[in-house]
LOZA-218401 format. One line per 5 residues: their letters; for each residue x, y, z of N, C-alpha, C. Coordinates in steps of 0.02 Angstrom, whole numbers, plus 32768, in hexadecimal, padded with zeros to 4 digits. Example, Ala and Ser with C-alpha at 12.3 -4.5 7.8 and 13.67 -1.06 7.14 Angstrom:
BEGIN
AS	8294/7EE4/8186/8267/7F1F/8186/8294/7F5B/8186 ~ 8282/7F90/8162/82AC/7FCB/8165/8285/8002/818A
END
This chain:
BEGIN
MKRQD	CF07/EE4C/E828/CEE7/EE89/E842/CEB9/EEA7/E80D ~ CE83/EEC6/E824/CE53/EEE6/E7F8/CE4D/EF30/E80A ~ CE2F/EF56/E7DC/CE27/EF9E/E7E7/CE05/EFAC/E829 ~ CDD1/EF84/E839/CDAA/EF91/E875/CDD1/EF83/E8B6 ~ CE0C/EF67/E8B0/CE35/EF5B/E8EB/CE59/EF9B/E902
FRHLE	CE55/EFD0/E8DA/CE7A/F00D/E8E9/CE4B/F046/E8F6 ~ CE54/F067/E92F/CE2D/F0A3/E93D/CE49/F0DD/E914 ~ CE8A/F0DD/E907/CEA7/F114/E8E0/CEBE/F0FA/E89C ~ CEA6/F11A/E867/CEBB/F10D/E823/CED0/F14F/E803 ~ CF0E/F152/E7EE/CF29/F18F/E7D0/CF26/F18A/E784
PLRVR	CF04/F1B9/E762/CF00/F1B6/E719/CF3F/F1D2/E6F8 ~ CF56/F1B0/E6C4/CF8F/F1C7/E69D/CF83/F1B7/E653 ~ CFA4/F1DD/E628/CF9F/F1D0/E5E0/CFE5/F1C6/E5C5 ~ CFEE/F192/E59D/D030/F183/E582/D046/F1B8/E550 ~ D082/F1D2/E55A/D09E/F205/E52D/D0CB/F1E4/E4F8
WAEVD	D0D4/F207/E4C1/D0FC/F1ED/E489/D143/F1DC/E49F ~ D160/F206/E4CB/D1A5/F1FD/E4E1/D1AE/F1BE/E50B ~ D177/F19F/E521/D17C/F164/E54C/D177/F123/E525 ~ D16D/F127/E4E4/D167/F0EB/E4BA/D1AA/F0DA/E49B ~ D1BC/F099/E49B/D1FD/F085/E481/D1F7/F06F/E437
AQGIV	D22D/F053/E41D/D22F/F03F/E3D7/D1FE/F008/E3C6 ~ D1E5/EFE4/E3F9/D1B4/EFB0/E3EE/D16C/EFCB/E3EB ~ D166/F00D/E3F7/D124/F02C/E3F5/D0FD/F024/E436 ~ D11F/F00E/E46B/D0FE/F006/E4AC/D125/F02E/E4E0 ~ D107/F038/E51A/D128/F05F/E54E/D168/F03B/E565
FNGHY	D19F/F05F/E566/D1DE/F044/E57E/D1D6/F02E/E5C6 ~ D1F0/EFF4/E5D7/D1E2/EFD5/E618/D1F4/F001/E653 ~ D22A/F029/E64D/D23E/F052/E685/D20C/F089/E697 ~ D1E3/F09E/E666/D1B3/F0D4/E673/D17C/F0BF/E6A4 ~ D16F/F07E/E6AA/D13A/F069/E6D7/D14B/F07A/E720
LTYLD	D18B/F07A/E731/D19F/F08F/E774/D190/F0DA/E77E ~ D19A/F101/E74A/D189/F148/E74E/D13E/F151/E756 ~ D116/F129/E732/D0CE/F12C/E73A/D0BA/F11D/E782 ~ D0D8/F0EA/E79E/D0C8/F0D6/E7E3/D0DB/F10D/E814 ~ D116/F12C/E809/D12C/F161/E836/D0FE/F19D/E831
TAVSG	D0E7/F1AD/E7F5/D0B7/F1E3/E7EB/D076/F1D4/E811 ~ D061/F195/E80E/D023/F181/E830/D02B/F183/E87C ~ D066/F173/E895/D072/F178/E8DD/D06B/F1C0/E8F4 ~ D084/F1EF/E8CB/D07C/F236/E8DC/D032/F248/E8DE ~ D00B/F22C/E8AF/CFC2/F237/E8B1/CFA2/F218/E8EE
YWRAL	CFBE/F1E1/E905/CFA4/F1C0/E941/CFAB/F1EE/E97E ~ CFE4/F20F/E984/CFEE/F23D/E9BC/CFBB/F276/E9B8 ~ CFAD/F28F/E97B/CF7B/F2C3/E975/CF36/F2A9/E989 ~ CF27/F26B/E977/CEE6/F24E/E98A/CEE0/F249/E9D6 ~ CF19/F243/E9F8/CF19/F241/EA41/CF19/F288/EA5F
AMPYA	CF12/F2BB/EA33/CF14/F302/EA48/CF55/F311/EA6E ~ CF8C/F2F7/EA53/CFCC/F2FA/EA75/D000/F31C/EA4A ~ D00B/F35E/EA52/D043/F37E/EA2F/D084/F35B/EA42 ~ D0A1/F338/EA12/D0D6/F308/EA23/D112/F328/EA46 ~ D130/F35A/EA27/D16E/F376/EA43/D163/F393/EA89
DTMKS	D12E/F3BA/EA91/D120/F3D8/EAD3/D111/F3A4/EB07 ~ D0ED/F36F/EAF3/D0DC/F33B/EB23/D119/F315/EB3A ~ D144/F301/EB0B/D180/F2DC/EB1E/D1AE/F306/EB4A ~ D1B2/F347/EB3B/D1DA/F373/EB65/D1C0/F375/EBAC ~ D17D/F378/EBB3/D15F/F37B/EBF5/D167/F339/EC1B
LGGDL	D16C/F301/EBF6/D174/F2C0/EC15/D1BD/F2AE/EC23 ~ D1EB/F2D7/EC09/D232/F2CC/EC16/D251/F294/EBEF ~ D235/F283/EBB5/D251/F24C/EB8D/D23C/F252/EB45 ~ D246/F21C/EB20/D231/F219/EADB/D229/F1D0/EAC7 ~ D207/F1C4/EA8F/D1FC/F180/EA77/D229/F170/EA3D
YVRRA	D249/F136/EA3F/D277/F121/EA0B/D262/F0DC/E9F1 ~ D26A/F0D2/E9B0/D25B/F091/E992/D294/F061/E9A1 ~ D283/F02A/E9C0/D2B4/EFF6/E9CF/D2B6/EFC1/E999 ~ D27A/EFB2/E980/D276/EF7E/E94C/D239/EF8B/E920 ~ D241/EF7D/E8DF/D209/EF83/E8B0/D20C/EF47/E881
TLDYR	D1D5/EF22/E87E/D1CF/EEE8/E853/D196/EEF2/E823 ~ D1A3/EEEA/E7E2/D16F/EEF3/E7B0/D163/EEB2/E789 ~ D125/EEA3/E77D/D112/EE69/E755/D0ED/EE83/E718 ~ D10E/EE7D/E6DD/D0F2/EE98/E69F/D0C3/EE64/E680 ~ D084/EE78/E676/D052/EE4A/E65A/D034/EE62/E619
GSARY	D040/EEA0/E608/D026/EEBC/E5CA/D04B/EEFC/E5BB ~ D03B/EF1B/E583/D060/EF56/E56D/D030/EF90/E560 ~ D046/EFCB/E575/D022/F008/E565/D040/F028/E527 ~ D017/F04B/E502/D02D/F06A/E4C3/D01F/F0B5/E4C5 ~ D03A/F0D7/E493/D033/F11F/E48F/CFE9/F134/E493
DDRLD	CFDC/F166/E4BC/CF9B/F186/E4C5/CF6A/F15B/E4ED ~ CF7F/F121/E506/CF53/F0FB/E532/CF45/F123/E571 ~ CF08/F11E/E588/CEF5/F13B/E5C9/CEFA/F104/E5FD ~ CF24/F110/E62E/CF32/F0DE/E661/CF19/F0F6/E6A5 ~ CF0C/F0C7/E6D1/CEFD/F0D5/E717/CF2E/F0AD/E741
IGIRC	CF50/F0CF/E76F/CF82/F0AF/E799/CF67/F0AB/E7DF ~ CF5C/F06E/E7F6/CF42/F064/E83A/CF7B/F05E/E86C ~ CF71/F07D/E8A7/CFA2/F07B/E8DE/CF7C/F06C/E91E ~ CF98/F03E/E945/CF7C/F032/E988/CFB5/F01E/E9B7 ~ CFB0/F030/E9F7/CFE2/F021/EA29/CFC9/EFEA/EA57
REFGN	CFF6/EFBD/EA6B/CFE3/EF85/EA96/D020/EF6A/EABA ~ D015/EF3C/EAE7/D049/EF18/EB0C/D07E/EF47/EB28 ~ D069/EF6E/EB5A/D097/EF9D/EB7A/D0C3/EF79/EBAC ~ D105/EF86/EBA7/D134/EF6C/EBD7/D149/EFA3/EC07 ~ D180/EF99/EC29/D198/EFCB/EC58/D1AD/F00B/EC34
SSMKV	D1D3/F003/EBFD/D1EA/F03D/EBD8/D1D7/F03B/EB8F ~ D1B7/F004/EB7A/D1AA/EFFB/EB33/D160/EFEE/EB25 ~ D14F/EFF1/EAE5/D10B/EFE0/EAD0/D10F/EFC7/EA88 ~ D0E1/EF9A/EA78/D0DC/EF81/EA34/D0A8/EFAA/EA0E ~ D0B8/EFB9/E9D0/D08C/EFE0/E9A5/D07D/EFB7/E966
DGAIF	D03E/EFA9/E95B/D029/EF86/E91E/D01C/EFBA/E8E8 ~ D030/EFAA/E8AB/D021/EFD3/E872/D008/EFA9/E838 ~ CFDD/EFC5/E810/CFC4/EFA2/E7D5/CFB4/EFD5/E7A0 ~ CFC9/EFC6/E763/CFBD/EFF4/E72A/CF88/EFD4/E6FD ~ CF51/EFF8/E6F5/CF18/EFDE/E6D0/CF0D/F005/E68F
HGDQM	CEFB/EFE0/E65B/CEDF/EFFE/E61E/CE98/EFE4/E619 ~ CE68/F00E/E62C/CE24/EFF5/E635/CE24/EFC6/E671 ~ CE09/EF8B/E668/CE09/EF59/E69E/CE44/EF29/E699 ~ CE6E/EF31/E665/CEA7/EF04/E65C/CEE2/EF1D/E685 ~ CEFD/EEF2/E6B0/CF39/EF04/E6D5/CF76/EEF6/E6AB
LVQAE	CF9D/EF2A/E69D/CFD8/EF23/E674/D017/EF14/E69D ~ D01B/EF33/E6D9/D056/EF2A/E703/D03F/EF25/E74C ~ D05B/EEF6/E76F/D04F/EEEF/E7B7/D090/EEFE/E7DB ~ D08C/EF24/E811/D0C9/EF38/E835/D0C1/EF2E/E87F ~ D0F9/EF1F/E89F/D0FD/EF1F/E8E8/D13B/EF47/E8FB
MVYVF	D130/EF79/E925/D167/EFA4/E93A/D16A/EFA5/E987 ~ D1A6/EFAA/E9A1/D1B1/EFB0/E9E9/D1CF/EFF4/E9F6 ~ D1AD/F01B/EA1F/D1C5/F05E/EA33/D1DC/F05A/EA7C ~ D212/F07E/EA8A/D22D/F081/EACE/D22E/F0CA/EAE5 ~ D216/F0D6/EB21/D219/F119/EB3F/D25E/F11F/EB60
ADPAT	D282/F155/EB50/D2C6/F15C/EB68/D2D8/F1A4/EB75 ~ D30E/F1AD/EB9B/D32B/F1EE/EBA8/D349/F208/EB67 ~ D333/F242/EB4E/D34D/F25A/EB0D/D397/F26B/EB0E ~ D3B3/F27A/EB48/D3FA/F28B/EB4C/D426/F24E/EB45 ~ D411/F217/EB65/D43A/F1DA/EB65/D41C/F1A1/EB3E
QSPAR	D3DC/F1A8/EB2C/D3B5/F174/EB0A/D3B3/F133/EB33 ~ D3BB/F13A/EB74/D3B4/F100/EBA0/D36B/F0F8/EBB3 ~ D350/F0BA/EBB3/D309/F0AF/EBC0/D2F4/F0CA/EC04 ~ D2B6/F0E4/EC06/D297/F0FD/EC43/D250/F0E1/EC47 ~ D233/F0E3/EC81/D1F0/F0C8/EC89/D1BE/F0F1/EC5E
LPDSL	D195/F0CC/EC3A/D161/F0EC/EC12/D131/F10E/EC42 ~ D127/F150/EC3D/D0FD/F173/EC6E/D0B6/F157/EC70 ~ D09B/F150/ECAC/D058/F134/ECB4/D024/F15F/EC90 ~ D02F/F1A2/EC8F/CFFF/F1CE/EC6F/CFFC/F1C1/EC23 ~ D036/F1B4/EC05/D038/F1A5/EBBD/D01B/F161/EBAE
RGLMQ	D02D/F131/EBD7/D012/F0ED/EBD0/CFC6/F0ED/EBD6 ~ CFAD/F110/EC0A/CF65/F113/EC14/CF40/F135/EBDC ~ CF5E/F16A/EBC0/CF3F/F18D/EB88/CF36/F15F/EB4C ~ CF6A/F13A/EB3B/CF65/F10D/EB01/CF34/F0D5/EB0D ~ CF34/F0BA/EB49/CF05/F084/EB59/CEBD/F09C/EB56
DFEAG	CEB0/F0D7/EB71/CE6C/F0F3/EB6F/CE57/F103/EB27 ~ CE85/F11E/EAFF/CE74/F12D/EAB9/CE61/F0ED/EA95 ~ CE89/F0B9/EA9E/CE7A/F079/EA7C/CE38/F05B/EA94 ~ CE24/F06B/EAD1/CDE5/F053/EAED/CDAA/F07F/EAD9 ~ CDB7/F0B4/EAB2/CD81/F0DF/EA9C/CD70/F118/EACA
QPVVD	CD9A/F126/EAFB/CD8D/F15C/EB2B/CDA0/F1A0/EB0D ~ CD7E/F1D6/EB22/CD91/F219/EB09/CDD5/F22E/EB24 ~ CDF8/F255/EAFC/CE3B/F26C/EB10/CE3E/F2B8/EB18 ~ CE06/F2DA/EB0D/CE03/F322/EB13/CDC9/F336/EB3F ~ CDD3/F368/EB69/CD9E/F383/EB93/CD93/F3CC/EB7F
VALGS	CD54/F3DE/EB74/CD43/F424/EB64/CD20/F443/EBA0 ~ CD3F/F477/EBBC/CD23/F49A/EBF5/CD03/F4DB/EBDE ~ CCCC/F4ED/EBFE/CCAB/F52D/EBF2/CCB1/F558/EC30 ~ CCC1/F597/EC28/CCC9/F5C1/EC62/CCD5/F60A/EC50 ~ CCE3/F630/EC83/CCED/F678/EC7B/CD35/F687/EC65
WQDLG	CD3F/F6C5/EC52/CD83/F6DC/EC41/CDB0/F6D8/EC7E ~ CD94/F6E4/ECB8/CDBB/F6E0/ECF5/CDD5/F69A/ED00 ~ CDAD/F667/ECEF/CDC1/F622/ECF9/CDED/F607/ECC1 ~ CDDD/F618/EC84/CDFE/F5F9/EC4A/CE28/F62A/EC21 ~ CE29/F669/EC34/CE47/F69C/EC0B/CE91/F694/EBFE
DASAA	CEB8/F67F/EC30/CF00/F67A/EC26/CF11/F648/EBEF ~ CEF2/F60D/EBF3/CF00/F5D9/EBC1/CEE3/F5EB/EB7D ~ CEA7/F606/EB7C/CE88/F61A/EB3D/CEAF/F652/EB1C ~ CEC5/F681/EB43/CEEB/F6B9/EB27/CF2D/F6A1/EB09 ~ CF4D/F670/EB27/CF8C/F656/EB0D/CF82/F637/EAC8
IRRHV	CF4C/F611/EAC0/CF3D/F5F3/EA7F/CF2F/F629/EA4C ~ CF05/F658/EA5D/CEF3/F68E/EA2E/CF30/F6B8/EA1B ~ CF5C/F6C4/EA4B/CF98/F6EA/EA3C/CFC3/F6C7/EA08 ~ CFCC/F686/EA11/CFF5/F65F/E9E1/CFD4/F65D/E99C ~ CF92/F651/E99B/CF70/F648/E95B/CF64/F68A/E937
FIEEQ	CF45/F6B8/E959/CF2F/F6F5/E937/CF66/F72A/E931 ~ CF8A/F735/E967/CFBC/F76B/E967/CFFE/F755/E947 ~ D017/F71A/E95D/D059/F705/E945/D055/F6E3/E900 ~ D023/F6B8/E8F5/D01F/F696/E8B5/CFFE/F6C0/E87F ~ CFC5/F6DE/E88F/CF9F/F702/E85D/CFAD/F74D/E85C
HIPAD	CFD7/F764/E88A/CFEE/F7AA/E88C/CFB4/F7DC/E893 ~ CF82/F7C8/E8B9/CF4C/F7F7/E8CA/CF66/F825/E901 ~ CF5D/F866/E8FA/CF75/F894/E92E/CF57/F884/E972 ~ CF80/F888/E9A5/CF69/F876/E9E8/CF2E/F8A0/E9FE ~ CF2D/F8DF/E9EB/CEF6/F90A/EA02/CEB4/F8F9/E9E0
MEWDA	CEB6/F8D1/E9AA/CE79/F8B9/E98A/CE63/F876/E9A7 ~ CE91/F852/E9C3/CE80/F80F/E9DE/CE5D/F814/EA21 ~ CE74/F83F/EA4D/CE58/F843/EA90/CE22/F878/EA92 ~ CDE9/F866/EAB0/CDB2/F896/EAB6/CD90/F88E/EAF9 ~ CD64/F8BC/EB08/CD42/F8BC/EB49/CD10/F883/EB4E
ADAGC	CCFB/F865/EB15/CCC9/F830/EB17/CCE1/F7F2/EB3A ~ CD23/F7E6/EB3B/CD3D/F7A9/EB5B/CD26/F7A2/EBA3 ~ CD22/F7D8/EBC7/CD11/F7D5/EC0E/CCCB/F7BB/EC19 ~ CC9D/F7C6/EBE9/CC58/F7B1/EBF3/CC45/F773/EBCB ~ CC72/F759/EBA2/CC63/F71F/EB78/CC66/F6DE/EB9F
LHALA	CC46/F6AB/EB83/CC51/F667/EB99/CC88/F64A/EB6E ~ CCBC/F62F/EB8C/CCF5/F616/EB67/CCF7/F5C9/EB6A ~ CD12/F5AB/EB35/CD1C/F563/EB33/CD67/F556/EB2C ~ CD7F/F524/EB4F/CDC6/F513/EB4C/CDCD/F4C7/EB4A ~ CDEF/F4AE/EB16/CDFC/F466/EB0F/CE42/F458/EB2A
RNRFG	CE45/F426/EB55/CE86/F40F/EB70/CE8D/F3C5/EB63 ~ CECB/F3AE/EB5C/CED7/F366/EB56/CEE0/F347/EB9B ~ CEF1/F306/EB9C/CEF8/F2E2/EBDB/CF31/F2FC/EC07 ~ CF60/F320/EBE8/CF98/F33C/EC0F/CF8A/F383/EC25 ~ CF4D/F39B/EC18/CF3A/F3DE/EC2C/CF52/F414/EBFD
MPLAT	CF6B/F402/EBC2/CF84/F433/EB92/CF49/F454/EB6E ~ CF46/F497/EB6C/CF11/F4B9/EB47/CF1D/F4B1/EAFC ~ CEE8/F49E/EAD8/CEEF/F48F/EA91/CEC2/F4B9/EA63 ~ CE89/F4CF/EA7C/CE5A/F4F5/EA52/CE2D/F51F/EA7E ~ CE12/F554/EA61/CDE7/F581/EA86/CDB3/F5A1/EA58
GRLLE	CD81/F5BF/EA77/CD4E/F5E5/EA53/CD24/F609/EA87 ~ CCF8/F636/EA70/CCCF/F65B/EAA0/CC88/F664/EA84 ~ CC59/F671/EAB2/CC13/F679/EAA1/CBF8/F6B8/EAC2 ~ CBD2/F6E0/EA9C/CBB2/F71B/EAB7/CB71/F728/EA91 ~ CB48/F754/EAAB/CB0A/F765/EA89/CB18/F797/EA51
HVPGV	CAFC/F788/EA16/CB01/F7B6/E9DD/CAC6/F7E7/E9DF ~ CA8A/F7CB/E9DA/CA4C/F7F0/E9E5/CA1F/F7BF/EA0A ~ C9E8/F7D7/EA28/C9BC/F7A8/EA4B/C9A8/F76D/EA1F ~ C9B2/F731/EA39/C9A1/F6F4/EA15/C9D8/F6D9/E9E9 ~ CA0E/F700/E9DF/CA45/F6EB/E9B3/CA87/F6F0/E9DA
AKIGR	CAAB/F6B9/E9DE/CAEC/F6B8/E9FF/CB23/F6BE/E9CA ~ CB5D/F6D6/E9E0/CB96/F6DC/E9B3/CBD1/F6B5/E9D0 ~ CBEF/F68C/E9A6/CC2C/F667/E9B8/CC67/F68A/E997 ~ CC9D/F691/E9BD/CCD8/F6B2/E9A1/CD17/F69B/E9C2 ~ CD4F/F6B6/E9A9/CD92/F6A8/E9C3/CDA1/F65C/E9C5
MAVVR	CD87/F638/E993/CD96/F5F0/E98F/CDDE/F5E8/E979 ~ CE05/F5C4/E9A0/CE4C/F5BA/E991/CE63/F576/E9AA ~ CE8C/F555/E981/CEA8/F513/E992/CEF4/F518/E989 ~ CF1A/F4FD/E9B8/CF63/F4FF/E9B2/CF78/F4DB/E972 ~ CFAF/F4F1/E955/CFC4/F4DA/E913/CFCA/F48E/E90E
TMRGT	CFE7/F46E/E940/CFF4/F426/E93B/CFB4/F3FC/E93F ~ CF7D/F419/E954/CF40/F3F3/E95C/CF0B/F403/E927 ~ CF1D/F42B/E8F5/CEEC/F43A/E8C1/CEE2/F3FD/E894 ~ CEA4/F3F7/E87B/CE93/F3BD/E853/CE7A/F382/E87C ~ CE77/F38B/E8BE/CE5A/F359/E8EA/CE12/F36F/E8F9
QIGRQ	CDF2/F34E/E928/CDAD/F35F/E93A/CDA8/F38F/E975 ~ CDE1/F3AA/E98B/CDE0/F3D2/E9C8/CDBB/F414/E9BD ~ CDC7/F434/E985/CDA2/F472/E976/CD58/F466/E973 ~ CD44/F42E/E957/CCFC/F41E/E952/CCDF/F412/E998 ~ CD06/F3F4/E9C5/CCED/F3E9/EA09/CCE0/F42B/EA2D
VLDAL	CD0C/F45C/EA22/CD02/F49E/EA40/CCC4/F4BF/EA22 ~ CCBD/F4BB/E9E0/CC83/F4D8/E9BE/CC43/F4B8/E9D7 ~ CC41/F476/E9DB/CC05/F453/E9F2/CBF3/F466/EA39 ~ CC26/F46D/EA63/CC18/F47F/EAA9/CBF9/F4C5/EAAE ~ CC11/F4F3/EA86/CBF5/F537/EA86/CBAF/F538/EA69
MAEAK	CBA3/F512/EA34/CB5F/F510/EA18/CB2E/F4EF/EA48 ~ CB43/F4BB/EA6A/CB17/F49A/EA9A/CB04/F4CA/EAD3 ~ CB34/F4F1/EAE8/CB26/F522/EB1E/CAF8/F559/EB05 ~ CB02/F56F/EAC6/CAD6/F5A2/EAAA/CA8E/F588/EAA7 ~ CA85/F54B/EA92/CA42/F52E/EA90/CA24/F528/EAD6
KQGYR	CA4E/F514/EB05/CA37/F50D/EB4B/CA1F/F551/EB66 ~ CA40/F586/EB51/CA2E/F5C9/EB69/C9F2/F5E6/EB43 ~ C9D7/F5C1/EB13/C99A/F5D6/EAF2/C9A3/F5FB/EAB0 ~ C9DF/F5FF/EA97/C9E9/F621/EA56/C9CD/F5F5/EA1E ~ C9B2/F614/E9EB/C995/F5F0/E9B3/C9C5/F5EA/E978
EVLLH	C9F9/F613/E979/CA29/F615/E941/CA6D/F629/E95A ~ CAA1/F610/E939/CAE5/F624/E949/CB06/F63F/E90A ~ CB2C/F674/E913/CB4D/F696/E8DC/CB98/F699/E8EA ~ CBC0/F69A/E8B4/CC08/F6A4/E8BD/CC25/F6C2/E87E ~ CC60/F6DF/E884/CC86/F6F9/E84C/CCC0/F6C9/E841
AQLSA	CCBB/F6A1/E80B/CCEE/F66E/E7FE/CD23/F688/E7CF ~ CD62/F67B/E7DF/CD96/F687/E7AE/CD89/F65B/E771 ~ CD96/F675/E736/CD86/F64F/E6F9/CDAA/F60C/E6F7 ~ CDE5/F609/E714/CE0A/F5CA/E715/CDE9/F595/E741 ~ CDBD/F5AB/E76F/CD9B/F57D/E79D/CD52/F572/E78A
ENFYL	CD3C/F58D/E751/CCF5/F588/E73F/CCDD/F540/E73B ~ CD05/F514/E71E/CCEF/F4CE/E717/CCE7/F4AC/E75B ~ CD10/F4BF/E78B/CD09/F4A5/E7CF/CCC4/F4B3/E7EB ~ CCAC/F4F1/E7E1/CC6B/F504/E7FB/CC32/F4E7/E7D1 ~ CC3D/F4E0/E790/CC0A/F4C0/E766/CBFE/F479/E77D
RAGFQ	CC33/F455/E78E/CC2B/F410/E7A7/CC06/F40E/E7E9 ~ CC07/F444/E80E/CBE3/F448/E84E/CB9C/F461/E846 ~ CB85/F46A/E808/CB3F/F47D/E7FD/CB32/F4C7/E7F4 ~ CB67/F4F0/E7F0/CB5F/F538/E7E6/CB54/F546/E79B ~ CB35/F57E/E78D/CB2B/F594/E749/CB45/F5DB/E740
RRGQP	CB60/F5E8/E705/CB79/F62B/E6F7/CB40/F65C/E6EF ~ CB4A/F699/E709/CB19/F6CE/E700/CB3D/F70E/E6EA ~ CB2D/F725/E6AE/CB4C/F762/E695/CB8E/F755/E672 ~ CBAF/F78B/E661/CBED/F787/E63B/CC2A/F78B/E669 ~ CC62/F772/E652/CCA0/F776/E67B/CCB3/F7BF/E689
FEEAG	CCD6/F7C8/E6C0/CCED/F80B/E6D5/CD2F/F802/E6F9 ~ CD51/F83A/E702/CD91/F838/E726/CD87/F84C/E76E ~ CDAA/F828/E799/CDAA/F838/E7E1/CDF2/F82D/E7F9 ~ CE10/F860/E813/CE56/F85D/E829/CE84/F848/E7F0 ~ CE72/F85D/E7B2/CE9C/F84E/E778/CE96/F808/E75E
IGHVE	CE65/F7E1/E777/CE5C/F79B/E763/CE15/F793/E748 ~ CE0E/F76E/E712/CDCD/F762/E6F5/CDA0/F739/E722 ~ CD63/F750/E72D/CD32/F72E/E757/CCEF/F728/E732 ~ CCC4/F6FF/E74D/CC7F/F6FB/E735/CC52/F6EE/E771 ~ CC17/F70D/E772/CBE8/F700/E7A7/CBC5/F6BE/E79C
MVRAL	CBBE/F696/E7D1/CB9F/F655/E7CC/CB6D/F64D/E806 ~ CB38/F629/E7FA/CB03/F621/E82D/CAEC/F5D9/E82F ~ CAD0/F5C7/E868/CAB1/F585/E870/CA79/F58A/E8A3 ~ CA41/F56A/E893/CA0A/F567/E8C2/CA19/F534/E8F8 ~ C9FF/F541/E934/CA0B/F514/E96C/C9CA/F4EC/E97C
END
């Protein structure tokens, strides 16, 4: 197997605690690396694992794991762990794994996962929705849909995300989070294949010719994926379609690099908003 055989590659760096007396990664840690990469695979599928399995009425269990050691990783090596799903059975599926250092494959793995009742761990039919999601992902199909609409259409789901992120996680007072602008804004909502709301944002006019994007929020389990960027891109595309020449936003300082990667530039000095450091950022359309 080669790197290009995997649509999902999870980056990892070898820690000192994972190296044995021989100066190489202890063999048992490679299973941990693979398990970490499988968790990243679920995120790549835009699938909050625990909530999804609960909704499907089951869980996935490892039935068998076979590793073929071909090379050794050492302290501070940067590794990429490839994961792909294939050969779906009635209740099981085969998962290929490969651990790469550059283009060199160090470990090749084959794992069998079984979908089962979590109470009895007895096998159950692998849900068609889960099977189809993995097959489509491996075929290069999108796994997230971003809808644009009014607060009346998308408000319940968007509000739930914002409540979790801003009010519960960041402790922003509720009376500062909700404002009259929501009713007239264009809202974006990202959902996965199971219809679960994952990210939101809104668009409104700042001044003539300049649009403002705000209330960008992504559920905790999906941060670090491309879902937030998909919401941002959808709002910017709509702003351009409506004839705006520039888009402005107030970015939390912790998210500044996210917006820099999207082509925004800082304007002015940092300031506090709702007790959190922000900076104004702009981008031409």
